[in-house]
C-alpha positions as CSV (number, residue, x, y, z in Angstrom):
1,M,-83.9,-22.0,-57.3
2,I,-83.9,-19.0,-54.9
3,S,-82.4,-15.9,-56.6
4,W,-79.4,-13.9,-55.4
5,D,-81.5,-10.8,-55.3
6,E,-84.0,-12.5,-53.0
7,L,-81.1,-13.5,-50.6
8,V,-79.8,-9.9,-50.7
9,D,-83.2,-8.4,-50.0
10,G,-83.9,-10.8,-47.2
11,F,-80.6,-10.2,-45.5
12,R,-81.0,-6.5,-45.7
13,R,-84.5,-6.7,-44.3
14,V,-83.4,-8.7,-41.2
15,F,-79.9,-7.4,-40.5
16,E,-80.0,-3.9,-42.1
17,S,-76.9,-4.4,-44.1
18,A,-75.7,-6.2,-47.2
19,P,-74.3,-9.8,-47.2
20,E,-70.6,-10.4,-47.9
21,A,-71.0,-13.9,-49.2
22,M,-73.8,-16.0,-50.6
23,A,-74.3,-19.6,-51.6
24,R,-77.1,-21.8,-52.8
25,A,-77.4,-25.6,-53.2
26,P,-80.0,-27.8,-54.7
27,G,-82.1,-30.6,-53.3
28,R,-82.0,-34.0,-55.0
29,V,-84.2,-36.9,-55.9
30,N,-82.6,-40.3,-55.9
31,L,-83.9,-42.2,-58.9
32,I,-82.8,-45.6,-57.5
33,G,-80.2,-47.1,-55.2
34,E,-81.8,-46.7,-51.7
35,H,-79.8,-47.6,-48.6
36,I,-76.8,-48.9,-50.5
37,D,-74.7,-45.7,-50.4
38,Y,-73.3,-46.5,-47.0
39,A,-72.5,-50.1,-48.2
40,G,-70.3,-48.6,-50.9
41,G,-72.7,-49.3,-53.7
42,Y,-73.9,-47.3,-56.7
43,V,-76.7,-44.8,-56.5
44,L,-78.3,-42.6,-59.1
45,P,-79.3,-39.1,-57.7
46,V,-80.4,-36.1,-59.7
47,A,-79.9,-32.5,-58.4
48,I,-83.2,-30.6,-58.8
49,A,-84.0,-27.0,-59.7
50,R,-85.1,-26.1,-56.2
51,G,-82.8,-25.6,-53.2
52,V,-81.7,-23.5,-50.3
53,G,-79.8,-20.2,-50.3
54,V,-77.7,-18.7,-47.6
55,A,-76.5,-15.1,-47.2
56,A,-73.9,-14.2,-44.6
57,R,-71.9,-11.3,-43.2
58,R,-69.2,-11.2,-40.5
59,N,-70.3,-9.3,-37.5
60,S,-68.8,-7.8,-34.3
61,E,-71.1,-9.6,-32.0
62,N,-68.6,-12.3,-31.1
63,G,-71.3,-14.8,-32.0
64,F,-73.7,-16.1,-34.7
65,R,-77.1,-14.8,-35.5
66,L,-79.3,-17.0,-37.7
67,Y,-82.5,-16.2,-39.4
68,P,-84.0,-19.3,-41.1
69,S,-86.9,-17.5,-42.9
70,D,-88.6,-20.8,-44.0
71,I,-89.2,-22.1,-40.5
72,S,-88.9,-19.1,-38.1
73,Q,-89.6,-15.4,-38.1
74,S,-87.1,-14.5,-35.4
75,V,-83.3,-14.4,-35.1
76,I,-81.7,-17.4,-33.4
77,A,-78.6,-16.7,-31.3
78,V,-76.0,-19.5,-31.7
79,N,-73.7,-19.7,-28.7
80,L,-70.6,-21.8,-29.5
81,N,-69.7,-22.1,-25.9
82,A,-73.0,-23.7,-24.9
83,A,-74.2,-27.2,-25.7
84,K,-75.1,-28.0,-29.3
85,P,-78.5,-26.5,-30.1
86,E,-81.3,-28.3,-31.9
87,G,-82.6,-27.9,-35.4
88,C,-81.1,-25.7,-38.0
89,A,-78.9,-23.9,-35.5
90,A,-77.1,-27.2,-34.9
91,F,-75.7,-27.0,-38.4
92,V,-74.2,-23.6,-37.7
93,W,-72.7,-24.8,-34.4
94,V,-71.1,-27.9,-36.0
95,L,-69.9,-26.3,-39.2
96,T,-68.4,-23.3,-37.4
97,K,-66.2,-25.6,-35.3
98,K,-65.2,-27.7,-38.3
99,L,-64.4,-24.7,-40.5
100,N,-63.1,-22.4,-37.7
101,A,-65.5,-19.8,-39.2
102,S,-65.7,-16.1,-38.2
103,P,-68.8,-14.9,-36.2
104,A,-71.5,-14.0,-38.7
105,D,-75.1,-13.0,-39.3
106,I,-76.8,-15.6,-41.5
107,F,-80.0,-15.5,-43.5
108,V,-81.5,-18.6,-45.0
109,R,-84.2,-18.9,-47.6
110,G,-85.2,-21.7,-50.0
111,D,-87.8,-22.9,-52.4
112,L,-87.3,-26.6,-51.6
113,P,-90.2,-28.3,-50.0
114,I,-89.2,-29.6,-46.5
115,G,-90.0,-33.2,-45.5
116,M,-90.6,-34.6,-49.0
117,G,-87.4,-36.7,-49.2
118,L,-85.7,-34.1,-51.4
119,A,-82.6,-33.7,-49.1
120,S,-83.4,-30.2,-47.8
121,S,-81.0,-30.6,-44.9
122,A,-78.2,-31.5,-47.2
123,A,-78.8,-28.5,-49.4
124,Y,-78.8,-26.3,-46.3
125,C,-75.6,-27.8,-45.0
126,V,-73.7,-27.4,-48.3
127,A,-74.9,-23.8,-48.9
128,L,-74.1,-22.9,-45.3
129,A,-70.6,-24.4,-45.5
130,M,-69.8,-22.7,-48.7
131,A,-71.0,-19.3,-47.5
132,L,-69.0,-19.6,-44.2
133,V,-65.8,-20.5,-46.2
134,E,-66.4,-17.6,-48.5
135,L,-66.5,-15.2,-45.5
136,N,-62.9,-16.1,-44.7
137,P,-60.7,-15.0,-47.6
138,D,-57.6,-16.6,-46.1
139,V,-59.3,-20.1,-46.3
140,A,-59.4,-21.9,-49.6
141,M,-62.6,-23.5,-50.6
142,P,-62.2,-27.3,-50.3
143,G,-62.6,-29.4,-53.4
144,K,-66.1,-30.7,-54.0
145,T,-65.4,-34.2,-52.9
146,E,-63.7,-33.1,-49.7
147,L,-66.5,-30.6,-49.0
148,A,-69.1,-33.3,-49.6
149,A,-67.4,-35.5,-47.0
150,L,-67.0,-32.7,-44.5
151,C,-70.7,-31.8,-44.9
152,A,-71.7,-35.4,-44.5
153,E,-69.9,-35.5,-41.2
154,A,-71.5,-32.2,-40.2
155,E,-75.0,-33.4,-41.0
156,R,-74.5,-36.6,-39.0
157,E,-73.3,-34.6,-36.0
158,A,-76.1,-32.0,-36.4
159,T,-79.0,-34.4,-36.8
160,G,-77.9,-37.7,-35.2
161,V,-78.8,-39.5,-38.4
162,A,-76.0,-41.8,-39.8
163,C,-76.5,-40.5,-43.3
164,G,-74.2,-41.4,-46.3
165,L,-72.4,-39.2,-48.8
166,M,-75.0,-39.2,-51.6
167,D,-77.1,-36.2,-50.8
168,L,-74.2,-33.9,-50.2
169,Y,-72.3,-35.2,-53.3
170,A,-75.4,-34.6,-55.5
171,A,-75.8,-31.1,-54.2
172,L,-72.3,-30.2,-55.2
173,F,-71.8,-32.2,-58.5
174,G,-75.3,-32.1,-60.0
175,R,-75.8,-30.9,-63.5
176,R,-79.1,-30.0,-65.3
177,G,-80.2,-32.7,-67.6
178,F,-78.1,-35.5,-66.0
179,A,-78.2,-38.0,-63.3
180,L,-75.1,-39.0,-61.4
181,L,-74.0,-42.6,-61.3
182,L,-72.2,-42.3,-58.0
183,D,-69.7,-44.9,-56.8
184,C,-70.0,-44.4,-53.1
185,D,-67.0,-46.6,-52.4
186,K,-64.5,-44.7,-54.7
187,R,-66.4,-41.3,-54.4
188,T,-66.4,-40.8,-58.1
189,H,-69.2,-40.5,-60.6
190,R,-70.2,-40.3,-64.3
191,E,-73.0,-38.3,-65.7
192,V,-76.0,-40.2,-67.3
193,P,-78.3,-38.2,-69.6
194,L,-81.9,-38.1,-68.3
195,N,-83.5,-39.7,-71.4
196,L,-87.1,-39.7,-70.0
197,G,-88.8,-38.9,-73.3
198,D,-92.3,-37.6,-72.5
199,A,-92.2,-38.7,-68.9
200,C,-91.4,-36.6,-65.8
201,L,-90.5,-37.1,-62.1
202,L,-93.4,-36.6,-59.7
203,V,-92.8,-36.6,-56.0
204,V,-95.7,-37.2,-53.6
205,D,-95.4,-36.3,-49.9
206,S,-97.2,-38.7,-47.6
207,A,-97.5,-36.1,-44.8
208,V,-96.1,-38.8,-42.5
209,P,-93.1,-37.2,-40.7
210,R,-89.7,-38.8,-41.4
211,L,-88.2,-38.8,-37.9
212,L,-85.2,-40.7,-39.2
213,A,-82.9,-40.3,-36.1
214,E,-85.8,-41.7,-34.0
215,S,-86.8,-44.4,-36.5
216,G,-85.3,-47.4,-37.9
217,Y,-82.8,-45.6,-40.2
218,N,-79.9,-45.8,-37.8
219,E,-80.8,-49.4,-37.0
220,R,-80.6,-50.2,-40.7
221,R,-77.2,-48.6,-40.8
222,R,-76.0,-50.7,-38.0
223,E,-77.4,-53.8,-39.7
224,V,-75.6,-53.0,-42.9
225,D,-72.3,-52.5,-40.9
226,E,-72.9,-55.9,-39.4
227,I,-73.5,-57.5,-42.8
228,M,-70.4,-55.9,-44.3
229,A,-68.3,-57.1,-41.4
230,A,-69.6,-60.7,-41.9
231,L,-69.0,-60.6,-45.6
232,R,-65.4,-59.4,-45.2
233,K,-64.7,-62.5,-43.2
234,C,-65.6,-64.6,-46.2
235,P,-62.7,-65.9,-48.5
236,G,-61.6,-63.2,-51.0
237,A,-61.0,-59.6,-50.3
238,F,-63.5,-56.9,-51.3
239,E,-64.3,-53.4,-50.2
240,S,-67.9,-52.7,-51.2
241,I,-71.2,-54.5,-51.7
242,R,-70.8,-54.5,-55.5
243,D,-67.5,-56.4,-55.2
244,F,-69.2,-59.3,-53.5
245,D,-69.2,-62.5,-55.5
246,G,-72.6,-64.1,-55.3
247,G,-70.9,-67.5,-55.3
248,R,-69.9,-66.7,-51.7
249,L,-73.4,-65.9,-50.6
250,E,-74.1,-69.3,-49.1
251,N,-71.1,-69.1,-46.8
252,A,-72.0,-65.5,-45.9
253,E,-75.6,-66.2,-45.2
254,A,-74.7,-68.9,-42.7
255,A,-73.3,-66.2,-40.4
256,L,-76.3,-64.0,-40.7
257,S,-79.7,-64.0,-39.0
258,P,-82.8,-64.4,-41.2
259,E,-83.5,-60.7,-41.0
260,L,-80.0,-59.8,-42.0
261,R,-80.2,-62.2,-45.0
262,K,-83.2,-60.2,-46.2
263,R,-81.3,-57.0,-45.8
264,L,-78.4,-58.4,-47.8
265,R,-80.8,-59.6,-50.5
266,H,-82.0,-56.0,-50.9
267,L,-78.4,-54.6,-51.1
268,L,-77.4,-57.1,-53.8
269,T,-80.6,-56.8,-55.9
270,E,-80.8,-53.0,-55.5
271,E,-77.2,-52.7,-56.8
272,K,-78.2,-54.6,-59.9
273,R,-81.3,-52.5,-60.3
274,V,-79.2,-49.3,-60.3
275,L,-77.0,-50.6,-63.2
276,D,-80.1,-51.9,-65.1
277,F,-81.7,-48.5,-64.6
278,V,-78.7,-46.7,-66.1
279,S,-78.8,-49.1,-69.1
280,A,-82.5,-48.4,-69.6
281,L,-82.0,-44.6,-69.1
282,E,-79.3,-44.5,-71.7
283,I,-81.6,-45.9,-74.4
284,G,-84.7,-44.1,-73.1
285,D,-86.7,-47.3,-72.2
286,V,-89.2,-45.6,-69.9
287,P,-91.4,-48.6,-69.3
288,A,-88.3,-50.5,-68.1
289,L,-87.5,-47.7,-65.7
290,G,-91.0,-47.9,-64.2
291,E,-90.7,-51.6,-63.6
292,L,-87.4,-51.1,-61.9
293,L,-88.9,-48.5,-59.6
294,L,-91.7,-50.9,-58.6
295,A,-89.2,-53.7,-58.0
296,S,-87.1,-51.4,-55.8
297,H,-90.1,-50.5,-53.7
298,K,-91.0,-54.2,-53.2
299,S,-87.5,-54.9,-52.0
300,L,-87.5,-51.8,-49.7
301,R,-90.8,-52.9,-48.3
302,D,-90.3,-56.6,-47.9
303,D,-86.5,-57.1,-47.5
304,F,-85.3,-53.9,-46.0
305,A,-88.5,-53.1,-44.1
306,V,-88.3,-49.3,-44.4
307,S,-91.8,-48.6,-45.8
308,C,-95.1,-48.0,-44.1
309,G,-98.8,-48.4,-44.9
310,E,-99.2,-44.9,-46.3
311,L,-96.2,-45.2,-48.7
312,D,-97.3,-48.7,-49.8
313,F,-100.8,-47.3,-50.6
314,L,-99.3,-44.4,-52.6
315,V,-97.1,-46.7,-54.7
316,E,-99.9,-49.2,-55.4
317,E,-102.5,-46.5,-56.2
318,L,-100.0,-44.6,-58.5
319,A,-99.1,-47.8,-60.3
320,N,-102.8,-48.3,-61.2
321,L,-103.3,-44.8,-62.7
322,L,-103.2,-44.2,-66.4
323,G,-99.9,-42.6,-67.5
324,V,-97.8,-43.8,-64.5
325,Y,-94.9,-46.1,-65.4
326,G,-93.9,-47.0,-61.8
327,A,-93.2,-45.6,-58.3
328,R,-91.2,-46.3,-55.2
329,L,-90.6,-44.8,-51.8
330,V,-87.8,-42.2,-51.8
331,G,-85.7,-40.4,-49.2
332,G,-84.9,-43.4,-47.0
333,G,-88.5,-44.4,-46.1
334,F,-90.1,-44.4,-42.6
335,G,-92.6,-41.8,-43.9
336,G,-91.7,-39.0,-46.3
337,G,-92.3,-39.3,-50.0
338,V,-92.8,-41.4,-53.1
339,L,-91.2,-40.9,-56.5
340,A,-93.3,-41.7,-59.5
341,L,-92.3,-41.7,-63.2
342,V,-95.3,-40.2,-65.0
343,L,-96.3,-39.2,-68.5
344,R,-95.9,-35.4,-68.4
345,S,-99.1,-34.7,-70.2
346,V,-101.1,-36.4,-67.4
347,A,-99.0,-35.4,-64.4
348,E,-101.5,-32.8,-63.2
349,E,-104.4,-35.2,-63.4
350,V,-102.4,-38.0,-61.7
351,S,-101.6,-35.5,-58.9
352,R,-105.2,-34.7,-58.4
353,Q,-106.3,-38.3,-58.3
354,I,-103.7,-39.4,-55.9
355,R,-104.4,-36.6,-53.5
356,E,-108.1,-37.4,-53.5
357,S,-107.7,-41.2,-53.0
358,Y,-105.0,-40.6,-50.3
359,F,-107.2,-38.2,-48.4
360,E,-110.1,-40.5,-48.6
361,R,-108.1,-43.5,-47.3
362,F,-106.0,-41.8,-44.6
363,G,-107.5,-38.3,-44.0
364,L,-104.1,-36.8,-44.8
365,V,-103.2,-34.1,-47.4
366,A,-100.6,-35.3,-49.8
367,R,-98.4,-32.6,-51.5
368,T,-97.3,-33.3,-55.0
369,E,-94.4,-31.8,-56.9
370,V,-93.1,-32.3,-60.5
371,V,-89.3,-31.9,-60.1
372,E,-86.9,-30.8,-62.8
373,S,-83.2,-31.4,-62.9
374,G,-80.9,-28.6,-61.9
375,D,-77.3,-27.6,-61.4
376,G,-75.1,-28.1,-58.4
377,A,-74.1,-25.6,-55.7
378,E,-72.6,-22.3,-56.4
379,V,-71.2,-19.4,-54.3
380,Q,-70.6,-15.7,-54.9
381,R,-69.5,-12.7,-53.1
382,G,-72.2,-10.5,-51.7
383,I,-72.8,-6.8,-52.2
384,P,-70.2,-4.6,-50.3
385,L,-71.7,-2.4,-47.6
386,V,-71.8,1.2,-48.7
């Protein structure tokens, strides 16, 4: 995770003063439970020990100045009276309006790889929101659940992607050494120890951009909404996908198109896989975890149709390598990354082999990263200007 000293030094270098408030938030990897968060199901994210930091100071410019050091080497002016800007500036524009934040200078730096399905935008959104709130001493910091919901709304408005609550929630509630069994319907969780034994979590970036807002992600969200509306018309009240009695499936399927039936099948089977994964994790049954990852990918590929040739290749190649227990696409699909459960002692060799075979097949350079669990977001006052 980026250090407080690095944030202070970066802010001083750009704005020639010291920050008044700083915050940092982790990325996450979702072990299992893909595309069921917005159906009110269970998911199993892990906050990781990499993230995004934000340092901020109120200014007298009557506007915001943003320096996103990871993606730009120039200050971006954010005009609240103009139309919503693009990219990282959109988060400032949206959150400022939601939080009624004071004009500020903002420095951003992280050590979280972008585009690997590790929720870098959620980490940025949470850290930015916490820093902006900390700049206003008369405004109390919202509770974590309330802040997660606010940041989810902000991310949807800033990116145009109809994302769920999971990424923001994991960034706030994560704890080193634990996964979060998150009930997306009730917005509660319990911690599950990461009993991975000699295995570790390896993320492989396909180098295929995840243009989620322009891809099928929002379409899948609309399809799930249509499915849930149809299910709620069936006899017997329920609120989320996990409450659905399989005995009513025949009546529900009659109201769905063949494609939507496949989407529903993924939702129901993925929900069960999450609970099975938790059971295996609690007893440290690593081979069973790997099998569940492979089954999840098959469902995401065949029933939910969010994979692509590059991701399928990575999963299949990884599954055939010595020391790999299983793998699946992660981060929503449509490009992005793959999560693999790998024997730690061979993780470096597995990384080398998958990079070579992937480049030989597609001519693309796959980034690999062993991710470790980390703690949730935190905030602190900056250094007073002297």
